[in-house]
Backbone bond lengths (Angstrom), bond angles and torsions (degrees), N, CA, C in turn:
res aa  C-N    CA-C-N  psi(-1)  N-CA   C-N-CA  omega(-1)  CA-C   N-CA-C  phi
1 M - - - 1.482 - - 1.538 109.14 -
2 N 1.257 116.45 -5.15 1.514 118.59 177.84 1.484 113.53 -67.41
3 N 1.324 117.76 -16.93 1.455 120.61 -179.89 1.481 112.51 -84.01
4 L 1.323 119.67 -4.67 1.433 125.35 -178.52 1.540 109.05 -92.42
5 F 1.360 113.86 157.67 1.466 116.07 176.32 1.522 110.67 -77.55
6 L 1.334 116.20 157.52 1.483 122.56 -176.20 1.536 110.54 57.00
7 S 1.349 118.75 35.44 1.451 121.62 178.39 1.566 108.59 -111.54
8 F 1.316 111.03 165.22 1.488 118.33 -178.08 1.528 110.52 -84.72
9 V 1.284 116.32 134.06 1.509 123.65 174.38 1.487 109.76 -115.50
10 P 1.369 119.68 106.02 1.496 121.72 -177.25 1.477 111.44 -58.80
11 G 1.355 115.97 144.33 1.458 120.36 177.82 1.505 108.28 -170.95
12 S 1.340 113.85 -175.70 1.451 119.95 179.94 1.501 112.05 -134.25
13 S 1.339 115.99 29.19 1.447 119.30 -178.61 1.531 112.45 -76.00
14 L 1.302 118.58 -179.26 1.442 122.20 177.13 1.525 112.59 -60.95
15 L 1.340 118.29 -42.70 1.434 122.25 177.64 1.508 112.45 -64.44
16 H 1.316 116.85 -37.97 1.437 122.06 176.84 1.565 111.84 -63.20
17 R 1.269 115.92 -33.32 1.461 119.42 -175.43 1.515 113.06 -91.00
18 L 1.277 119.30 -2.01 1.444 122.41 177.93 1.544 110.86 -74.22
19 D 1.305 113.64 151.69 1.501 118.94 172.38 1.502 107.41 -62.50
20 P 1.398 117.53 140.43 1.451 120.76 179.89 1.569 112.51 -57.10
21 R 1.346 115.38 -36.15 1.528 118.92 -179.42 1.473 110.52 -63.44
22 T 1.353 118.31 -35.00 1.447 120.02 178.42 1.522 112.28 -67.69
23 K 1.328 118.26 -36.39 1.443 119.69 177.19 1.512 112.64 -76.33
24 I 1.298 117.71 -31.33 1.492 121.25 178.62 1.561 109.98 -69.79
25 I 1.343 116.66 -40.14 1.437 119.67 176.57 1.517 108.18 -69.15
26 G 1.315 119.50 -38.92 1.466 119.68 175.77 1.498 113.35 -62.82
27 L 1.349 117.56 -35.77 1.465 119.44 175.10 1.526 112.02 -65.54
28 M 1.314 116.42 -40.83 1.460 120.37 177.39 1.524 112.73 -61.96
29 L 1.339 115.80 -41.91 1.480 118.20 -179.53 1.547 111.85 -70.29
30 S 1.360 114.01 -36.43 1.470 118.46 -179.98 1.530 108.63 -69.76
31 S 1.326 116.92 -34.96 1.463 118.38 176.51 1.484 113.17 -64.52
32 I 1.294 117.75 -36.78 1.447 123.61 177.18 1.572 108.36 -63.48
33 C 1.329 116.95 -47.76 1.404 121.40 179.23 1.552 112.94 -62.94
34 I 1.367 115.81 -37.00 1.438 120.80 -179.70 1.527 109.92 -66.91
35 L 1.302 116.89 -46.14 1.470 123.26 179.67 1.512 112.57 -63.56
36 E 1.343 115.23 -28.76 1.516 117.99 -179.45 1.529 111.15 -91.43
37 A 1.341 119.27 -4.29 1.450 121.19 178.44 1.494 110.44 -65.06
38 S 1.309 117.07 128.11 1.506 122.02 -179.39 1.532 114.68 -134.56
39 S 1.347 115.28 13.37 1.443 119.96 178.51 1.492 108.65 -149.21
40 F 1.353 115.81 163.59 1.464 117.86 -175.55 1.570 108.74 -79.74
41 V 1.328 119.24 -15.83 1.436 120.86 172.75 1.537 110.17 -64.51
42 E 1.318 116.82 -43.73 1.444 121.11 176.61 1.541 111.56 -66.04
43 I 1.350 115.95 -37.28 1.470 119.19 179.02 1.517 108.73 -65.51
44 V 1.309 119.63 -40.28 1.478 121.74 178.27 1.520 111.80 -65.06
45 L 1.358 116.43 -36.32 1.445 119.56 175.22 1.522 113.51 -63.69
46 L 1.341 116.01 -41.87 1.447 120.95 176.75 1.564 109.34 -68.81
47 T 1.281 118.40 -34.22 1.479 119.36 176.49 1.559 110.70 -63.77
48 F 1.292 115.14 -39.30 1.497 120.75 178.47 1.518 109.88 -65.11
49 V 1.332 118.93 -43.01 1.422 119.99 -179.91 1.501 109.82 -67.05
50 F 1.332 117.88 -43.92 1.437 120.40 -177.90 1.523 111.82 -60.83
51 L 1.328 116.10 -47.35 1.453 122.57 -176.16 1.605 108.30 -65.46
52 S 1.294 117.16 -37.59 1.454 120.35 177.54 1.525 110.14 -62.81
53 L 1.350 119.03 -41.27 1.413 121.34 178.96 1.506 113.92 -68.13
54 V 1.370 116.38 -39.27 1.427 121.59 177.49 1.506 111.51 -66.11
55 I 1.328 117.56 -42.46 1.468 119.42 177.14 1.498 112.99 -64.67
56 S 1.354 116.47 -37.16 1.477 120.51 -178.19 1.517 110.84 -65.59
57 C 1.319 116.18 -39.06 1.499 120.22 -176.30 1.527 112.33 -91.98
58 K 1.353 117.98 -1.40 1.454 123.22 171.82 1.506 111.76 56.77
59 L 1.346 116.26 46.32 1.418 121.62 175.70 1.478 114.80 -88.57
60 P 1.249 123.94 145.62 1.475 123.87 179.90 1.507 109.69 -70.75
61 A 1.374 116.59 138.04 1.469 123.62 -179.72 1.550 110.39 -59.83
62 M 1.350 116.79 -35.77 1.451 119.87 -177.35 1.568 112.26 -60.92
63 H 1.330 115.76 -26.78 1.405 116.86 179.14 1.494 113.06 -62.78
64 F 1.372 116.44 -36.64 1.431 119.84 179.04 1.487 113.15 -80.35
65 V 1.361 114.75 -28.03 1.446 119.88 175.49 1.578 108.67 -63.10
66 R 1.277 114.98 -42.42 1.513 119.27 176.15 1.439 112.26 -68.51
67 S 1.338 120.62 -23.48 1.431 122.24 176.59 1.520 112.61 -71.57
68 V 1.333 114.52 -36.71 1.461 119.76 -178.38 1.492 114.11 -84.91
69 R 1.359 116.09 -32.34 1.462 121.46 -171.01 1.550 113.07 -55.58
70 P 1.330 122.92 -42.77 1.465 121.07 -178.53 1.475 111.88 -63.37
71 M 1.336 121.15 -22.97 1.477 123.74 -178.68 1.490 115.12 -99.48
72 L 1.305 117.91 8.33 1.479 120.39 -179.25 1.544 113.56 -56.33
73 F 1.351 113.98 -42.55 1.488 117.72 179.03 1.557 112.35 -61.61
74 F 1.335 116.12 -40.42 1.458 120.51 176.32 1.499 112.76 -64.15
75 F 1.353 117.17 -41.10 1.447 122.87 177.69 1.551 111.31 -63.96
76 A 1.329 115.13 -41.16 1.486 121.77 179.82 1.526 109.67 -62.39
77 I 1.355 116.43 -46.56 1.459 120.97 179.86 1.566 110.88 -64.34
78 L 1.293 115.44 -38.01 1.431 121.92 -179.40 1.511 109.58 -64.85
79 F 1.326 116.95 -47.56 1.484 120.74 178.89 1.489 113.06 -65.43
80 I 1.322 118.91 -43.61 1.486 124.13 -179.16 1.526 111.12 -62.50
81 T 1.344 114.29 -39.66 1.461 120.08 -178.56 1.560 109.70 -63.34
82 Q 1.314 116.65 -46.04 1.450 119.77 -179.22 1.516 110.91 -67.85
83 L 1.354 115.72 -34.49 1.483 122.84 -176.89 1.540 108.68 -66.70
84 L 1.290 115.65 -41.18 1.502 121.26 -174.07 1.530 115.54 -82.80
85 F 1.302 114.63 -32.52 1.452 117.65 -171.35 1.509 117.86 -111.97
86 T 1.293 113.51 10.99 1.541 120.79 177.02 1.530 107.64 -98.31
87 E 1.345 115.30 121.88 1.439 117.89 178.66 1.503 113.05 -80.48
88 G 1.338 115.65 153.90 1.446 119.18 -177.20 1.492 111.03 161.27
89 N 1.339 116.12 -161.57 1.464 121.26 -179.06 1.547 109.55 -71.33
90 T 1.344 113.60 120.35 1.446 120.38 -177.20 1.543 113.42 -71.84
91 I 1.350 116.01 128.14 1.444 120.73 -179.67 1.528 108.04 -109.51
92 Y 1.333 119.12 -18.80 1.497 120.33 179.16 1.566 106.68 -157.87
93 R 1.262 117.50 137.99 1.462 123.46 178.30 1.559 109.93 -139.52
94 F 1.317 114.30 130.69 1.449 122.01 178.61 1.569 107.01 -139.29
95 K 1.347 114.64 102.04 1.481 120.01 -177.15 1.521 109.65 60.02
96 W 1.333 117.67 -117.14 1.451 121.03 -178.39 1.520 113.44 -89.90
97 I 1.343 115.66 -8.72 1.484 119.44 179.57 1.494 111.60 -85.93
98 S 1.292 117.30 124.49 1.481 123.17 -179.99 1.549 108.20 -128.06
99 L 1.304 113.37 125.95 1.491 121.47 178.27 1.440 107.76 -108.32
100 S 1.379 115.83 129.16 1.451 122.36 -178.32 1.493 112.96 -112.00
101 Y 1.343 116.28 153.26 1.442 121.15 178.03 1.493 109.84 -61.80
102 E 1.344 116.96 -43.60 1.481 119.64 -179.98 1.526 112.65 -63.70
103 G 1.358 114.98 -33.36 1.477 115.91 176.25 1.495 114.54 -69.28
104 L 1.395 114.49 -35.49 1.426 120.82 177.58 1.508 109.16 -63.06
105 L 1.322 117.09 -45.64 1.494 123.04 -177.02 1.548 110.81 -68.29
106 L 1.339 113.63 -44.93 1.503 116.03 -178.18 1.568 109.95 -69.04
107 G 1.357 114.12 -42.40 1.504 114.45 177.88 1.473 114.56 -60.55
108 S 1.304 118.04 -38.61 1.443 121.53 -179.80 1.531 112.27 -66.68
109 I 1.365 115.03 -42.61 1.488 117.75 -178.47 1.505 110.96 -70.23
110 I 1.322 118.44 -43.13 1.486 120.67 -179.67 1.535 110.57 -64.75
111 T 1.319 117.46 -40.46 1.466 119.94 -179.48 1.538 111.23 -68.49
112 L 1.381 114.65 -37.98 1.479 115.13 174.78 1.478 114.61 -68.64
113 R 1.353 117.32 -29.23 1.479 121.85 173.30 1.509 109.69 -57.72
114 F 1.286 116.06 -53.27 1.481 117.58 -179.17 1.505 114.89 -64.91
115 I 1.317 115.99 -34.02 1.471 119.37 176.88 1.478 109.26 -64.29
116 F 1.334 120.32 -45.56 1.450 121.93 -179.08 1.542 110.71 -69.74
117 L 1.273 121.96 -31.78 1.417 123.64 175.04 1.513 109.63 -60.48
118 L 1.315 116.28 -45.51 1.463 123.63 178.16 1.572 111.48 -67.09
119 L 1.310 117.05 -39.01 1.433 120.79 -178.16 1.598 110.19 -69.85
120 F 1.329 116.81 -43.19 1.497 116.68 179.79 1.570 111.52 -70.30
121 A 1.384 115.41 -30.73 1.459 116.31 173.66 1.511 110.22 -66.40
122 A 1.375 116.28 -40.79 1.467 119.09 175.74 1.513 112.98 -60.04
123 L 1.325 113.76 -38.15 1.505 118.00 178.71 1.571 110.19 -62.60
124 L 1.285 116.16 -38.40 1.494 120.63 177.94 1.531 110.09 -64.67
125 T 1.314 115.74 -50.12 1.512 117.73 -175.96 1.547 110.11 -73.26
126 A 1.306 120.80 -21.63 1.431 121.06 179.52 1.525 112.87 -77.22
127 T 1.343 116.95 -25.52 1.396 124.12 -175.46 1.557 113.02 -106.65
128 T 1.293 116.20 -0.42 1.498 122.45 -175.85 1.496 107.85 -140.84
129 S 1.332 116.19 129.32 1.498 120.81 178.57 1.525 105.79 -72.95
130 A 1.351 111.15 162.86 1.520 117.82 -179.04 1.492 111.45 -63.88
131 S 1.303 118.44 -37.09 1.484 122.37 -178.30 1.523 109.36 -66.76
132 R 1.331 118.39 -40.27 1.511 120.29 179.67 1.550 109.21 -70.77
133 I 1.310 117.69 -37.08 1.497 120.29 175.68 1.504 108.59 -59.36
134 T 1.338 117.06 -44.38 1.463 120.29 -179.03 1.496 111.46 -63.43
135 T 1.325 119.35 -42.74 1.435 123.13 178.63 1.524 109.67 -65.05
136 G 1.312 117.94 -45.14 1.478 121.74 178.77 1.486 111.99 -59.76
137 I 1.326 119.01 -45.28 1.392 119.86 -177.64 1.524 111.62 -69.31
138 E 1.301 114.27 -33.98 1.520 119.75 177.77 1.510 111.69 -64.78
139 R 1.362 116.05 -39.02 1.475 118.59 -177.60 1.535 108.63 -76.63
140 L 1.316 119.80 -30.18 1.433 120.37 176.74 1.528 113.92 -71.42
141 L 1.362 114.15 -33.47 1.500 118.99 178.65 1.498 114.17 -85.57
142 R 1.355 116.18 -11.49 1.453 119.17 -174.18 1.506 114.18 -59.50
143 P 1.368 121.53 -39.12 1.462 121.59 -179.30 1.564 113.66 -68.09
144 L 1.323 117.99 -16.47 1.490 121.50 -178.89 1.470 108.71 -72.31
145 P 1.322 118.95 146.53 1.507 126.26 -179.01 1.472 108.47 -79.73
146 L 1.339 120.58 54.29 1.483 121.05 -178.95 1.496 113.63 -74.31
147 R 1.339 117.27 -23.76 1.442 117.96 -176.57 1.549 113.38 -68.13
148 Y 1.309 115.12 -16.47 1.508 120.01 175.64 1.547 109.36 -71.88
149 M 1.321 115.89 -21.25 1.504 121.38 179.03 1.486 112.21 -96.72
150 G 1.345 117.04 4.64 1.466 120.01 177.85 1.468 116.21 82.97
151 I 1.379 116.52 14.58 1.442 120.75 178.72 1.499 107.68 -129.76
152 S 1.377 115.97 167.43 1.427 121.35 178.15 1.521 110.17 -123.57
153 S 1.338 116.47 160.66 1.418 118.73 178.95 1.476 112.24 -65.12
154 H 1.373 119.17 -28.14 1.461 120.22 176.52 1.511 114.28 -67.15
155 D 1.387 113.92 -33.01 1.469 118.08 177.96 1.482 110.68 -62.70
156 L 1.344 117.43 -47.15 1.476 119.43 178.32 1.494 112.71 -63.42
157 A 1.360 115.63 -42.22 1.464 119.42 -179.97 1.512 109.88 -62.35
158 M 1.298 118.61 -41.17 1.480 122.42 -178.05 1.541 109.31 -66.51
159 M 1.301 118.38 -38.87 1.466 120.44 177.49 1.497 111.52 -65.93
160 M 1.317 116.77 -40.49 1.448 117.12 177.86 1.565 113.84 -68.63
161 S 1.352 113.69 -34.35 1.478 119.82 179.34 1.579 108.52 -68.33
162 L 1.293 117.18 -40.87 1.449 118.16 178.54 1.501 111.11 -69.38
163 S 1.319 120.46 -31.03 1.482 121.22 174.94 1.528 110.12 -65.62
164 I 1.315 116.26 -42.81 1.431 119.95 -179.32 1.531 108.69 -63.77
165 Y 1.364 117.15 -34.68 1.440 120.49 -178.00 1.490 110.88 -75.00
166 F 1.346 121.46 -36.51 1.427 123.06 -172.09 1.541 112.44 -83.91
167 V 1.318 120.13 -27.63 1.403 121.01 -178.61 1.517 113.58 -56.90
168 P 1.356 117.89 -56.79 1.447 117.39 178.17 1.586 113.41 -64.48
169 L 1.347 115.17 -30.24 1.431 119.63 179.69 1.501 112.52 -66.98
170 L 1.354 115.24 -42.59 1.464 120.56 174.75 1.527 113.38 -58.50
171 Y 1.367 113.67 -42.58 1.453 119.16 178.78 1.503 111.76 -62.82
172 D 1.282 113.53 -41.76 1.559 117.75 178.91 1.506 108.68 -64.83
173 N 1.345 119.15 -41.69 1.506 120.38 178.90 1.520 109.65 -63.34
174 F 1.347 117.46 -41.54 1.451 118.10 178.51 1.532 112.31 -62.02
175 R 1.326 114.79 -43.88 1.481 118.06 -179.99 1.519 110.01 -62.07
176 S 1.327 118.63 -42.87 1.470 119.67 -178.04 1.525 108.45 -67.87
177 L 1.337 118.47 -38.39 1.470 122.87 -178.15 1.515 109.91 -66.65
178 K 1.357 117.91 -42.19 1.461 122.59 176.85 1.572 111.85 -59.23
179 E 1.291 115.51 -48.06 1.415 119.73 177.07 1.482 115.73 -60.31
180 A 1.394 116.08 -35.19 1.456 120.35 178.39 1.520 110.83 -72.83
181 Q 1.318 118.46 -38.71 1.457 122.54 178.82 1.512 109.96 -69.40
182 F 1.299 119.49 -37.77 1.523 124.12 178.95 1.602 106.53 -64.41
183 S 1.324 117.08 -42.69 1.432 119.09 179.18 1.519 114.43 -65.57
184 R 1.330 115.37 -17.96 1.453 120.89 175.56 1.522 113.56 -93.18
185 G 1.297 116.28 6.35 1.506 122.52 177.61 1.455 116.44 93.00
186 L 1.346 119.96 17.79 1.485 119.77 178.35 1.460 110.76 -72.98
187 N 1.354 115.55 131.95 1.455 122.41 -177.41 1.540 107.30 -119.94
188 I 1.407 117.25 110.94 1.456 118.54 -178.72 1.535 111.51 -67.35
189 K 1.326 117.32 -35.85 1.507 118.74 -177.09 1.464 114.22 -68.67
190 K 1.328 116.89 -37.15 1.487 119.82 -175.11 1.609 109.11 -81.67
191 T 1.318 113.68 -42.45 1.461 117.54 -177.72 1.471 111.39 -127.43
192 P 1.369 121.33 74.52 1.419 121.93 -175.64 1.529 114.95 -66.84
193 V 1.396 115.89 -34.16 1.465 118.73 179.82 1.547 110.44 -66.25
194 K 1.353 115.36 -45.22 1.461 120.00 178.17 1.484 111.11 -62.37
195 A 1.356 116.09 -37.41 1.498 119.33 -179.53 1.461 110.29 -66.35
196 I 1.318 120.47 -36.28 1.450 121.64 -178.97 1.537 109.25 -65.33
197 F 1.361 116.38 -46.87 1.467 117.31 178.24 1.476 114.64 -68.91
198 S 1.361 114.78 -31.57 1.494 115.28 179.18 1.440 113.34 -71.53
199 L 1.358 120.23 -21.26 1.462 124.98 176.07 1.520 114.57 -93.26
200 S 1.372 114.71 -44.03 1.463 119.70 -174.35 1.520 112.77 -69.92
201 V 1.317 115.30 -45.49 1.492 118.54 -174.19 1.502 111.11 -63.49
202 P 1.379 122.68 -52.00 1.402 120.13 177.82 1.572 112.90 -61.94
203 L 1.309 115.55 -35.17 1.485 118.85 -178.89 1.522 109.51 -63.59
204 V 1.359 117.18 -42.50 1.495 119.87 -179.88 1.523 109.95 -65.68
205 N 1.339 114.45 -40.65 1.510 118.67 178.20 1.505 112.71 -62.14
206 S 1.318 115.03 -46.42 1.479 118.02 -177.98 1.584 109.73 -68.98
207 S 1.341 118.08 -32.77 1.444 120.70 178.66 1.531 110.22 -67.97
208 L 1.326 116.53 -42.66 1.466 118.37 -179.66 1.568 108.69 -69.95
209 R 1.248 118.09 -33.50 1.404 119.90 178.35 1.550 110.64 -67.32
210 R 1.327 114.21 -42.72 1.494 118.92 176.74 1.535 111.62 -63.12
211 V 1.335 118.10 -40.95 1.495 119.19 175.89 1.475 112.17 -63.87
212 E 1.322 117.93 -40.13 1.447 122.43 179.13 1.566 109.87 -60.87
213 E 1.338 114.57 -42.47 1.473 120.10 -179.30 1.542 110.89 -61.93
214 V 1.349 114.61 -41.69 1.480 118.39 179.12 1.534 111.59 -67.68
215 A 1.341 114.89 -40.14 1.477 118.81 179.27 1.560 109.36 -63.59
216 L 1.288 118.56 -46.04 1.447 122.45 179.08 1.510 110.86 -62.74
217 A 1.307 118.73 -37.47 1.513 122.33 -179.20 1.545 107.88 -68.78
218 M 1.300 118.02 -41.09 1.477 119.93 178.15 1.516 110.85 -68.50
219 E 1.323 118.77 -37.64 1.470 123.26 -179.98 1.518 110.38 -69.13
220 S 1.364 116.49 -41.12 1.452 120.82 -179.26 1.566 112.36 -66.76
221 R 1.309 115.50 -23.37 1.483 120.86 178.37 1.525 111.40 -97.05
222 C 1.387 115.44 13.27 1.446 120.18 179.91 1.485 115.55 54.84
223 Y 1.313 116.95 43.86 1.439 122.56 -176.53 1.512 110.62 -63.54
224 T 1.327 117.29 134.96 1.437 122.76 175.96 1.555 106.52 -147.06
225 S 1.302 119.36 145.00 1.441 122.62 179.95 1.551 112.76 -81.91
226 L 1.285 118.90 -5.97 1.472 124.01 -174.88 1.475 109.89 -96.45
227 G 1.311 115.37 134.16 1.441 120.61 175.45 1.507 117.85 65.12
228 R 1.341 116.27 25.94 1.456 118.72 -179.29 1.525 110.49 -91.76
229 T 1.371 114.45 147.62 1.434 120.29 176.75 1.498 106.53 -110.29
230 S 1.395 116.17 167.29 1.469 120.64 -179.65 1.502 111.26 -117.52
231 I 1.346 117.54 148.97 1.439 119.66 177.48 1.481 111.09 -77.17
232 H 1.353 118.40 -10.05 1.468 120.91 -179.61 1.529 107.88 -103.90
233 V 1.332 114.25 134.12 1.425 123.63 177.63 1.542 108.15 -98.35
234 M 1.335 115.06 115.15 1.425 121.32 -178.73 1.522 110.91 -81.97
235 E 1.361 116.31 122.66 1.513 119.12 -176.27 1.548 105.19 -144.45
236 V 1.327 114.71 124.12 1.413 118.23 176.26 1.518 108.57 -87.36
237 K 1.359 116.83 122.30 1.507 121.54 -174.83 1.483 110.60 -110.42
238 K 1.293 117.10 -177.33 1.432 122.23 -178.83 1.551 112.59 -60.60
239 L 1.308 116.13 -37.28 1.428 121.28 177.53 1.529 111.28 -61.22
240 D 1.327 116.86 -37.62 1.496 121.88 -179.66 1.547 109.45 -67.98
241 Y 1.359 115.01 -42.82 1.444 117.85 178.54 1.543 112.11 -65.76
242 L 1.320 116.62 -31.17 1.472 119.59 176.06 1.584 109.22 -67.96
243 F 1.296 116.82 -39.08 1.460 117.93 179.92 1.537 108.36 -70.24
244 F 1.315 119.60 -36.03 1.456 119.63 177.21 1.479 113.42 -63.33
245 F 1.358 112.65 -34.76 1.486 116.18 176.23 1.536 110.63 -69.11
246 L 1.361 116.47 -38.72 1.468 118.67 178.23 1.532 110.70 -67.59
247 Y 1.364 116.98 -35.61 1.461 120.47 173.36 1.501 111.78 -55.86
248 S 1.297 117.39 -46.61 1.495 124.45 -175.17 1.540 106.59 -63.66
249 I 1.413 117.15 -48.75 1.407 119.69 -176.86 1.558 110.92 -63.46
250 F 1.269 118.38 -45.47 1.431 122.58 179.63 1.490 113.72 -64.22
251 F 1.322 116.37 -41.61 1.476 121.51 -179.82 1.527 110.82 -67.17
252 I 1.302 117.67 -44.20 1.450 120.78 175.40 1.524 113.55 -60.23
253 F 1.355 112.03 -47.53 1.433 118.36 -179.30 1.581 110.39 -64.42
254 Y 1.309 116.90 -38.52 1.437 120.33 177.39 1.440 114.53 -61.87
255 I 1.413 116.53 -43.62 1.484 123.04 179.64 1.531 109.86 -65.64
256 L 1.319 114.13 -45.34 1.468 115.73 -178.24 1.524 114.15 -68.32
């Protein structure tokens, strides 16, 4: 499963050795900075931070290429929408189509925001196993009074962990299904409607079957969110405190 996007890549780098809570908080802070980015100077700064982290943890570049590739169509639609429907100084006009400089700038920045959100999320999942992410989220949510709403922090953490697990799995199923349908002579260009049904219906069926298998496996093991322990021992070390200090410096510098 290491060949899939948003999957875990074993290693012994600094990021791998960090407490999951440290990395989750770092992802939250980086997401705030990404969503607040409004210029290419800030985008360049985020690029520098991301590349520094990737080099330090010695992750293959193709892992992040695979993380972005499934969303290229969404990024293209997002960019084109901003380019076509943002008013401003016209840089190109053809009949009713008008492209503005402001649309080009806004589309580029918004698209890069989403790309960096996905890349930083991929960096978290690449350096942290799903079970450690679950434990980290559960410990972060534990102080919240969720029990008064009838749920527990472990329930939310388990749902997030299953989501992280199923996203790359669904993509792998779709890729296998597409190759199988193409080998049977499916042509998307000639019969696009048939191609959609030929791919979507089996994908939904296999996804529901996979979800049912996971639910039966959890039920057969008498899964319950109450009174559970974890195989991972959460401990904040000196390295984590160092990263918290770096978070504070970067966040203050970024805001200023």
